[in-house]
PDB file of N, CA, C and O in Angstrom, chain B, residues numbered from 101:
ATOM      1  N   MET B 101       0.854  -1.168   0.000  1.00  0.00           N
ATOM      2  CA  MET B 101       0.000   0.000   0.000  1.00  0.00           C
ATOM      3  C   MET B 101       0.897   1.228   0.000  1.00  0.00           C
ATOM      4  O   MET B 101       1.913   1.270   0.694  1.00  0.00           O
ATOM      5  N   LYS B 102       0.511   2.226  -0.786  1.00  0.00           N
ATOM      6  CA  LYS B 102       1.266   3.468  -0.834  1.00  0.00           C
ATOM      7  C   LYS B 102       0.420   4.596  -0.268  1.00  0.00           C
ATOM      8  O   LYS B 102      -0.759   4.737  -0.595  1.00  0.00           O
ATOM      9  N   LEU B 103       1.047   5.398   0.589  1.00  0.00           N
ATOM     10  CA  LEU B 103       0.387   6.559   1.177  1.00  0.00           C
ATOM     11  C   LEU B 103       0.903   7.821   0.501  1.00  0.00           C
ATOM     12  O   LEU B 103       1.974   7.816  -0.106  1.00  0.00           O
ATOM     13  N   SER B 104       0.150   8.886   0.608  1.00  0.00           N
ATOM     14  CA  SER B 104       0.524  10.168   0.027  1.00  0.00           C
ATOM     15  C   SER B 104       1.517  10.891   0.936  1.00  0.00           C
ATOM     16  O   SER B 104       1.266  11.077   2.126  1.00  0.00           O
ATOM     17  N   GLN B 105       2.633  11.289   0.364  1.00  0.00           N
ATOM     18  CA  GLN B 105       3.650  11.997   1.128  1.00  0.00           C
ATOM     19  C   GLN B 105       3.065  13.237   1.792  1.00  0.00           C
ATOM     20  O   GLN B 105       3.239  13.442   2.994  1.00  0.00           O
ATOM     21  N   GLY B 106       2.379  14.055   1.021  1.00  0.00           N
ATOM     22  CA  GLY B 106       1.824  15.291   1.554  1.00  0.00           C
ATOM     23  C   GLY B 106       0.798  15.056   2.643  1.00  0.00           C
ATOM     24  O   GLY B 106       0.774  15.773   3.643  1.00  0.00           O
ATOM     25  N   LYS B 107      -0.047  14.061   2.458  1.00  0.00           N
ATOM     26  CA  LYS B 107      -1.099  13.791   3.445  1.00  0.00           C
ATOM     27  C   LYS B 107      -0.514  13.286   4.754  1.00  0.00           C
ATOM     28  O   LYS B 107      -0.954  13.692   5.830  1.00  0.00           O
ATOM     29  N   VAL B 108       0.476  12.403   4.669  1.00  0.00           N
ATOM     30  CA  VAL B 108       1.107  11.880   5.884  1.00  0.00           C
ATOM     31  C   VAL B 108       1.847  13.005   6.604  1.00  0.00           C
ATOM     32  O   VAL B 108       1.727  13.150   7.821  1.00  0.00           O
ATOM     33  N   GLN B 109       2.606  13.795   5.859  1.00  0.00           N
ATOM     34  CA  GLN B 109       3.363  14.883   6.480  1.00  0.00           C
ATOM     35  C   GLN B 109       2.448  15.914   7.122  1.00  0.00           C
ATOM     36  O   GLN B 109       2.707  16.357   8.240  1.00  0.00           O
ATOM     37  N   ARG B 110       1.377  16.304   6.427  1.00  0.00           N
ATOM     38  CA  ARG B 110       0.451  17.290   7.002  1.00  0.00           C
ATOM     39  C   ARG B 110      -0.163  16.775   8.297  1.00  0.00           C
ATOM     40  O   ARG B 110      -0.266  17.514   9.276  1.00  0.00           O
ATOM     41  N   ALA B 111      -0.567  15.516   8.302  1.00  0.00           N
ATOM     42  CA  ALA B 111      -1.167  14.940   9.515  1.00  0.00           C
ATOM     43  C   ALA B 111      -0.138  14.901  10.645  1.00  0.00           C
ATOM     44  O   ALA B 111      -0.466  15.175  11.799  1.00  0.00           O
ATOM     45  N   ARG B 112       1.089  14.563  10.312  1.00  0.00           N
ATOM     46  CA  ARG B 112       2.155  14.498  11.320  1.00  0.00           C
ATOM     47  C   ARG B 112       2.481  15.882  11.857  1.00  0.00           C
ATOM     48  O   ARG B 112       2.607  16.068  13.067  1.00  0.00           O
ATOM     49  N   TYR B 113       2.618  16.856  10.958  1.00  0.00           N
ATOM     50  CA  TYR B 113       2.932  18.226  11.370  1.00  0.00           C
ATOM     51  C   TYR B 113       1.809  18.819  12.222  1.00  0.00           C
ATOM     52  O   TYR B 113       2.055  19.540  13.189  1.00  0.00           O
ATOM     53  N   ARG B 114       0.566  18.497  11.838  1.00  0.00           N
ATOM     54  CA  ARG B 114      -0.600  19.017  12.573  1.00  0.00           C
ATOM     55  C   ARG B 114      -0.531  18.613  14.044  1.00  0.00           C
ATOM     56  O   ARG B 114      -0.943  19.369  14.924  1.00  0.00           O
ATOM     57  N   LEU B 115      -0.008  17.417  14.299  1.00  0.00           N
ATOM     58  CA  LEU B 115       0.108  16.924  15.675  1.00  0.00           C
ATOM     59  C   LEU B 115       1.458  17.263  16.306  1.00  0.00           C
ATOM     60  O   LEU B 115       1.689  16.987  17.483  1.00  0.00           O
ATOM     61  N   GLY B 116       2.345  17.863  15.513  1.00  0.00           N
ATOM     62  CA  GLY B 116       3.662  18.226  16.039  1.00  0.00           C
ATOM     63  C   GLY B 116       4.545  17.020  16.326  1.00  0.00           C
ATOM     64  O   GLY B 116       5.346  17.041  17.260  1.00  0.00           O
ATOM     65  N   LEU B 117       4.401  15.975  15.527  1.00  0.00           N
ATOM     66  CA  LEU B 117       5.151  14.739  15.747  1.00  0.00           C
ATOM     67  C   LEU B 117       6.302  14.601  14.765  1.00  0.00           C
ATOM     68  O   LEU B 117       6.193  15.000  13.605  1.00  0.00           O
ATOM     69  N   SER B 118       7.396  14.038  15.230  1.00  0.00           N
ATOM     70  CA  SER B 118       8.522  13.699  14.364  1.00  0.00           C
ATOM     71  C   SER B 118       8.313  12.285  13.836  1.00  0.00           C
ATOM     72  O   SER B 118       7.411  11.573  14.278  1.00  0.00           O
ATOM     73  N   LEU B 119       9.160  11.885  12.883  1.00  0.00           N
ATOM     74  CA  LEU B 119       9.118  10.503  12.401  1.00  0.00           C
ATOM     75  C   LEU B 119       9.321   9.539  13.566  1.00  0.00           C
ATOM     76  O   LEU B 119       8.646   8.514  13.668  1.00  0.00           O
ATOM     77  N   GLU B 120      10.259   9.884  14.437  1.00  0.00           N
ATOM     78  CA  GLU B 120      10.552   9.032  15.594  1.00  0.00           C
ATOM     79  C   GLU B 120       9.340   8.913  16.517  1.00  0.00           C
ATOM     80  O   GLU B 120       9.042   7.834  17.031  1.00  0.00           O
ATOM     81  N   ASP B 121       8.641  10.039  16.721  1.00  0.00           N
ATOM     82  CA  ASP B 121       7.449  10.028  17.581  1.00  0.00           C
ATOM     83  C   ASP B 121       6.387   9.093  17.024  1.00  0.00           C
ATOM     84  O   ASP B 121       5.813   8.287  17.756  1.00  0.00           O
ATOM     85  N   VAL B 122       6.129   9.203  15.722  1.00  0.00           N
ATOM     86  CA  VAL B 122       5.114   8.355  15.092  1.00  0.00           C
ATOM     87  C   VAL B 122       5.516   6.887  15.209  1.00  0.00           C
ATOM     88  O   VAL B 122       4.694   6.034  15.543  1.00  0.00           O
ATOM     89  N   ALA B 123       6.783   6.603  14.931  1.00  0.00           N
ATOM     90  CA  ALA B 123       7.271   5.222  15.013  1.00  0.00           C
ATOM     91  C   ALA B 123       7.105   4.672  16.425  1.00  0.00           C
ATOM     92  O   ALA B 123       6.707   3.520  16.603  1.00  0.00           O
ATOM     93  N   LYS B 124       7.405   5.484  17.418  1.00  0.00           N
ATOM     94  CA  LYS B 124       7.305   5.042  18.808  1.00  0.00           C
ATOM     95  C   LYS B 124       5.849   4.750  19.185  1.00  0.00           C
ATOM     96  O   LYS B 124       5.556   3.736  19.818  1.00  0.00           O
ATOM     97  N   VAL B 125       4.946   5.644  18.793  1.00  0.00           N
ATOM     98  CA  VAL B 125       3.522   5.451  19.091  1.00  0.00           C
ATOM     99  C   VAL B 125       2.996   4.198  18.401  1.00  0.00           C
ATOM    100  O   VAL B 125       2.205   3.452  18.979  1.00  0.00           O
ATOM    101  N   CYS B 126       3.438   3.966  17.159  1.00  0.00           N
ATOM    102  CA  CYS B 126       2.971   2.830  16.356  1.00  0.00           C
ATOM    103  C   CYS B 126       3.594   1.508  16.764  1.00  0.00           C
ATOM    104  O   CYS B 126       2.990   0.449  16.594  1.00  0.00           O
ATOM    105  N   GLY B 127       4.801   1.573  17.300  1.00  0.00           N
ATOM    106  CA  GLY B 127       5.527   0.341  17.563  1.00  0.00           C
ATOM    107  C   GLY B 127       6.123  -0.241  16.289  1.00  0.00           C
ATOM    108  O   GLY B 127       6.322  -1.451  16.183  1.00  0.00           O
ATOM    109  N   ILE B 128       6.407   0.635  15.317  1.00  0.00           N
ATOM    110  CA  ILE B 128       7.057   0.205  14.080  1.00  0.00           C
ATOM    111  C   ILE B 128       8.346   1.008  13.923  1.00  0.00           C
ATOM    112  O   ILE B 128       8.593   1.946  14.682  1.00  0.00           O
ATOM    113  N   SER B 129       9.155   0.645  12.952  1.00  0.00           N
ATOM    114  CA  SER B 129      10.439   1.318  12.786  1.00  0.00           C
ATOM    115  C   SER B 129      10.276   2.702  12.158  1.00  0.00           C
ATOM    116  O   SER B 129       9.330   2.973  11.419  1.00  0.00           O
ATOM    117  N   LYS B 130      11.238   3.559  12.482  1.00  0.00           N
ATOM    118  CA  LYS B 130      11.294   4.889  11.877  1.00  0.00           C
ATOM    119  C   LYS B 130      11.433   4.753  10.362  1.00  0.00           C
ATOM    120  O   LYS B 130      10.883   5.562   9.615  1.00  0.00           O
ATOM    121  N   ASN B 131      12.161   3.737   9.906  1.00  0.00           N
ATOM    122  CA  ASN B 131      12.342   3.518   8.466  1.00  0.00           C
ATOM    123  C   ASN B 131      11.007   3.248   7.769  1.00  0.00           C
ATOM    124  O   ASN B 131      10.791   3.704   6.646  1.00  0.00           O
ATOM    125  N   THR B 132      10.115   2.513   8.427  1.00  0.00           N
ATOM    126  CA  THR B 132       8.804   2.233   7.835  1.00  0.00           C
ATOM    127  C   THR B 132       7.998   3.518   7.705  1.00  0.00           C
ATOM    128  O   THR B 132       7.354   3.751   6.682  1.00  0.00           O
ATOM    129  N   VAL B 133       8.034   4.344   8.731  1.00  0.00           N
ATOM    130  CA  VAL B 133       7.324   5.630   8.665  1.00  0.00           C
ATOM    131  C   VAL B 133       7.931   6.484   7.553  1.00  0.00           C
ATOM    132  O   VAL B 133       7.206   7.132   6.798  1.00  0.00           O
ATOM    133  N   GLY B 134       9.241   6.484   7.455  1.00  0.00           N
ATOM    134  CA  GLY B 134       9.913   7.226   6.395  1.00  0.00           C
ATOM    135  C   GLY B 134       9.540   6.725   5.010  1.00  0.00           C
ATOM    136  O   GLY B 134       9.334   7.518   4.091  1.00  0.00           O
ATOM    137  N   ARG B 135       9.452   5.407   4.860  1.00  0.00           N
ATOM    138  CA  ARG B 135       9.042   4.830   3.571  1.00  0.00           C
ATOM    139  C   ARG B 135       7.622   5.259   3.221  1.00  0.00           C
ATOM    140  O   ARG B 135       7.320   5.547   2.063  1.00  0.00           O
ATOM    141  N   ALA B 136       6.757   5.301   4.225  1.00  0.00           N
ATOM    142  CA  ALA B 136       5.375   5.744   3.989  1.00  0.00           C
ATOM    143  C   ALA B 136       5.363   7.186   3.490  1.00  0.00           C
ATOM    144  O   ALA B 136       4.605   7.527   2.582  1.00  0.00           O
ATOM    145  N   GLU B 137       6.204   8.030   4.085  1.00  0.00           N
ATOM    146  CA  GLU B 137       6.259   9.435   3.679  1.00  0.00           C
ATOM    147  C   GLU B 137       6.910   9.628   2.319  1.00  0.00           C
ATOM    148  O   GLU B 137       6.729  10.669   1.688  1.00  0.00           O
ATOM    149  N   HIS B 138       7.656   8.650   1.866  1.00  0.00           N
ATOM    150  CA  HIS B 138       8.285   8.748   0.547  1.00  0.00           C
ATOM    151  C   HIS B 138       7.512   7.954  -0.501  1.00  0.00           C
ATOM    152  O   HIS B 138       8.030   7.636  -1.572  1.00  0.00           O
ATOM    153  N   GLU B 139       6.265   7.643  -0.167  1.00  0.00           N
ATOM    154  CA  GLU B 139       5.337   6.978  -1.076  1.00  0.00           C
ATOM    155  C   GLU B 139       5.846   5.636  -1.570  1.00  0.00           C
ATOM    156  O   GLU B 139       5.577   5.231  -2.701  1.00  0.00           O
ATOM    157  N   GLU B 140       6.583   4.952  -0.708  1.00  0.00           N
ATOM    158  CA  GLU B 140       7.035   3.607  -1.015  1.00  0.00           C
ATOM    159  C   GLU B 140       6.017   2.609  -0.483  1.00  0.00           C
ATOM    160  O   GLU B 140       5.187   2.944   0.363  1.00  0.00           O
ATOM    161  N   GLU B 141       6.086   1.411  -0.974  1.00  0.00           N
ATOM    162  CA  GLU B 141       5.164   0.344  -0.585  1.00  0.00           C
ATOM    163  C   GLU B 141       5.381  -0.027   0.889  1.00  0.00           C
ATOM    164  O   GLU B 141       6.508  -0.281   1.314  1.00  0.00           O
ATOM    165  N   ILE B 142       4.288  -0.055   1.661  1.00  0.00           N
ATOM    166  CA  ILE B 142       4.328  -0.522   3.050  1.00  0.00           C
ATOM    167  C   ILE B 142       3.179  -1.493   3.258  1.00  0.00           C
ATOM    168  O   ILE B 142       2.250  -1.552   2.453  1.00  0.00           O
ATOM    169  N   ARG B 143       3.246  -2.240   4.323  1.00  0.00           N
ATOM    170  CA  ARG B 143       2.177  -3.204   4.633  1.00  0.00           C
ATOM    171  C   ARG B 143       0.916  -2.469   5.090  1.00  0.00           C
ATOM    172  O   ARG B 143       0.980  -1.378   5.656  1.00  0.00           O
ATOM    173  N   THR B 144      -0.216  -3.093   4.830  1.00  0.00           N
ATOM    174  CA  THR B 144      -1.497  -2.526   5.233  1.00  0.00           C
ATOM    175  C   THR B 144      -1.550  -2.330   6.745  1.00  0.00           C
ATOM    176  O   THR B 144      -2.062  -1.316   7.220  1.00  0.00           O
ATOM    177  N   LEU B 145      -1.030  -3.281   7.497  1.00  0.00           N
ATOM    178  CA  LEU B 145      -1.026  -3.158   8.949  1.00  0.00           C
ATOM    179  C   LEU B 145      -0.216  -1.944   9.391  1.00  0.00           C
ATOM    180  O   LEU B 145      -0.616  -1.235  10.315  1.00  0.00           O
ATOM    181  N   SER B 146       0.909  -1.702   8.747  1.00  0.00           N
ATOM    182  CA  SER B 146       1.722  -0.530   9.078  1.00  0.00           C
ATOM    183  C   SER B 146       0.955   0.756   8.759  1.00  0.00           C
ATOM    184  O   SER B 146       1.010   1.716   9.527  1.00  0.00           O
ATOM    185  N   ALA B 147       0.249   0.776   7.641  1.00  0.00           N
ATOM    186  CA  ALA B 147      -0.554   1.950   7.278  1.00  0.00           C
ATOM    187  C   ALA B 147      -1.628   2.201   8.324  1.00  0.00           C
ATOM    188  O   ALA B 147      -1.893   3.348   8.683  1.00  0.00           O
ATOM    189  N   ARG B 148      -2.246   1.136   8.813  1.00  0.00           N
ATOM    190  CA  ARG B 148      -3.271   1.282   9.863  1.00  0.00           C
ATOM    191  C   ARG B 148      -2.670   1.850  11.140  1.00  0.00           C
ATOM    192  O   ARG B 148      -3.271   2.706  11.788  1.00  0.00           O
ATOM    193  N   LYS B 149      -1.494   1.377  11.498  1.00  0.00           N
ATOM    194  CA  LYS B 149      -0.829   1.863  12.706  1.00  0.00           C
ATOM    195  C   LYS B 149      -0.448   3.332  12.568  1.00  0.00           C
ATOM    196  O   LYS B 149      -0.625   4.116  13.500  1.00  0.00           O
ATOM    197  N   ILE B 150       0.070   3.695  11.413  1.00  0.00           N
ATOM    198  CA  ILE B 150       0.442   5.095  11.177  1.00  0.00           C
ATOM    199  C   ILE B 150      -0.792   5.981  11.233  1.00  0.00           C
ATOM    200  O   ILE B 150      -0.775   7.032  11.873  1.00  0.00           O
ATOM    201  N   ALA B 151      -1.855   5.567  10.572  1.00  0.00           N
ATOM    202  CA  ALA B 151      -3.101   6.336  10.596  1.00  0.00           C
ATOM    203  C   ALA B 151      -3.604   6.498  12.032  1.00  0.00           C
ATOM    204  O   ALA B 151      -4.038   7.582  12.422  1.00  0.00           O
ATOM    205  N   GLY B 152      -3.544   5.433  12.804  1.00  0.00           N
ATOM    206  CA  GLY B 152      -3.985   5.515  14.193  1.00  0.00           C
ATOM    207  C   GLY B 152      -3.161   6.507  14.997  1.00  0.00           C
ATOM    208  O   GLY B 152      -3.707   7.277  15.787  1.00  0.00           O
ATOM    209  N   ALA B 153      -1.856   6.490  14.799  1.00  0.00           N
ATOM    210  CA  ALA B 153      -0.972   7.424  15.513  1.00  0.00           C
ATOM    211  C   ALA B 153      -1.248   8.859  15.100  1.00  0.00           C
ATOM    212  O   ALA B 153      -1.094   9.784  15.896  1.00  0.00           O
ATOM    213  N   LEU B 154      -1.658   9.039  13.845  1.00  0.00           N
ATOM    214  CA  LEU B 154      -1.930  10.382  13.330  1.00  0.00           C
ATOM    215  C   LEU B 154      -3.384  10.801  13.520  1.00  0.00           C
ATOM    216  O   LEU B 154      -3.779  11.899  13.130  1.00  0.00           O
ATOM    217  N   LYS B 155      -4.178   9.915  14.124  1.00  0.00           N
ATOM    218  CA  LYS B 155      -5.582  10.178  14.453  1.00  0.00           C
ATOM    219  C   LYS B 155      -6.428  10.482  13.217  1.00  0.00           C
ATOM    220  O   LYS B 155      -7.272  11.378  13.216  1.00  0.00           O
ATOM    221  N   VAL B 156      -6.167   9.696  12.158  1.00  0.00           N
ATOM    222  CA  VAL B 156      -6.935   9.794  10.916  1.00  0.00           C
ATOM    223  C   VAL B 156      -7.250   8.380  10.435  1.00  0.00           C
ATOM    224  O   VAL B 156      -6.752   7.406  10.999  1.00  0.00           O
ATOM    225  N   GLU B 157      -8.058   8.269   9.415  1.00  0.00           N
ATOM    226  CA  GLU B 157      -8.348   6.992   8.784  1.00  0.00           C
ATOM    227  C   GLU B 157      -7.301   6.717   7.708  1.00  0.00           C
ATOM    228  O   GLU B 157      -6.731   7.649   7.141  1.00  0.00           O
ATOM    229  N   VAL B 158      -7.052   5.455   7.429  1.00  0.00           N
ATOM    230  CA  VAL B 158      -6.105   5.095   6.371  1.00  0.00           C
ATOM    231  C   VAL B 158      -6.524   5.751   5.052  1.00  0.00           C
ATOM    232  O   VAL B 158      -5.677   6.241   4.305  1.00  0.00           O
ATOM    233  N   ALA B 159      -7.816   5.759   4.772  1.00  0.00           N
ATOM    234  CA  ALA B 159      -8.316   6.355   3.527  1.00  0.00           C
ATOM    235  C   ALA B 159      -7.919   7.821   3.399  1.00  0.00           C
ATOM    236  O   ALA B 159      -7.781   8.326   2.285  1.00  0.00           O
ATOM    237  N   ASP B 160      -7.733   8.511   4.521  1.00  0.00           N
ATOM    238  CA  ASP B 160      -7.330   9.919   4.495  1.00  0.00           C
ATOM    239  C   ASP B 160      -5.874  10.088   4.070  1.00  0.00           C
ATOM    240  O   ASP B 160      -5.458  11.195   3.725  1.00  0.00           O
ATOM    241  N   LEU B 161      -5.095   9.009   4.091  1.00  0.00           N
ATOM    242  CA  LEU B 161      -3.665   9.083   3.796  1.00  0.00           C
ATOM    243  C   LEU B 161      -3.277   8.468   2.457  1.00  0.00           C
ATOM    244  O   LEU B 161      -2.144   8.637   2.007  1.00  0.00           O
ATOM    245  N   ILE B 162      -4.196   7.762   1.819  1.00  0.00           N
ATOM    246  CA  ILE B 162      -3.881   7.043   0.584  1.00  0.00           C
ATOM    247  C   ILE B 162      -3.721   8.017  -0.575  1.00  0.00           C
ATOM    248  O   ILE B 162      -4.451   9.001  -0.693  1.00  0.00           O
ATOM    249  N   LYS B 163      -2.746   7.715  -1.427  1.00  0.00           N
ATOM    250  CA  LYS B 163      -2.540   8.508  -2.644  1.00  0.00           C
ATOM    251  C   LYS B 163      -3.787   8.452  -3.510  1.00  0.00           C
ATOM    252  O   LYS B 163      -4.425   7.405  -3.617  1.00  0.00           O
ATOM    253  N   GLU B 164      -4.133   9.561  -4.121  1.00  0.00           N
ATOM    254  CA  GLU B 164      -5.327   9.640  -4.971  1.00  0.00           C
ATOM    255  C   GLU B 164      -5.295   8.614  -6.097  1.00  0.00           C
ATOM    256  O   GLU B 164      -6.296   7.944  -6.350  1.00  0.00           O
ATOM    257  N   GLU B 165      -4.160   8.483  -6.775  1.00  0.00           N
ATOM    258  CA  GLU B 165      -4.114   7.552  -7.905  1.00  0.00           C
ATOM    259  C   GLU B 165      -4.139   6.101  -7.465  1.00  0.00           C
ATOM    260  O   GLU B 165      -4.223   5.201  -8.300  1.00  0.00           O
ATOM    261  N   ALA B 166      -4.066   5.861  -6.144  1.00  0.00           N
ATOM    262  CA  ALA B 166      -4.148   4.502  -5.643  1.00  0.00           C
ATOM    263  C   ALA B 166      -5.586   3.966  -5.785  1.00  0.00           C
ATOM    264  O   ALA B 166      -5.812   2.756  -5.806  1.00  0.00           O
ATOM    265  N   TYR B 167      -6.546   4.895  -5.881  1.00  0.00           N
ATOM    266  CA  TYR B 167      -7.919   4.495  -6.083  1.00  0.00           C
ATOM    267  C   TYR B 167      -8.143   4.261  -7.568  1.00  0.00           C
ATOM    268  O   TYR B 167      -8.144   5.202  -8.362  1.00  0.00           O
ATOM    269  N   VAL B 168      -8.327   3.035  -7.926  1.00  0.00           N
ATOM    270  CA  VAL B 168      -8.561   2.695  -9.329  1.00  0.00           C
ATOM    271  C   VAL B 168      -9.884   1.948  -9.409  1.00  0.00           C
ATOM    272  O   VAL B 168     -10.075   0.923  -8.754  1.00  0.00           O
ATOM    273  N   GLU B 169     -10.785   2.472 -10.214  1.00  0.00           N
ATOM    274  CA  GLU B 169     -12.086   1.818 -10.354  1.00  0.00           C
ATOM    275  C   GLU B 169     -12.005   0.739 -11.421  1.00  0.00           C
ATOM    276  O   GLU B 169     -11.386   0.925 -12.469  1.00  0.00           O
ATOM    277  N   ALA B 170     -12.633  -0.380 -11.141  1.00  0.00           N
ATOM    278  CA  ALA B 170     -12.707  -1.470 -12.116  1.00  0.00           C
ATOM    279  C   ALA B 170     -13.874  -1.221 -13.054  1.00  0.00           C
ATOM    280  O   ALA B 170     -14.938  -0.771 -12.629  1.00  0.00           O
ATOM    281  N   ASP B 171     -13.673  -1.513 -14.320  1.00  0.00           N
ATOM    282  CA  ASP B 171     -14.765  -1.332 -15.292  1.00  0.00           C
ATOM    283  C   ASP B 171     -15.659  -2.529 -15.331  1.00  0.00           C
ATOM    284  O   ASP B 171     -16.628  -2.552 -16.090  1.00  0.00           O
TER     285      ASP B 171
END
């Protein structure tokens, strides 16, 4: 799953959290949080944990082009 760099950063900044803070709250590595912010592939569970730490829904963090409708 890929998250939007801007959406993750805005949510993090809004709460005044560093990458380390988010990682600590989530119980995941700082590298995973960094990968999420750089729009790299992360596990769905990690995305859920990050969203929870940022007090948003996963859907609020997903890249727009990640939504693809099937015909």
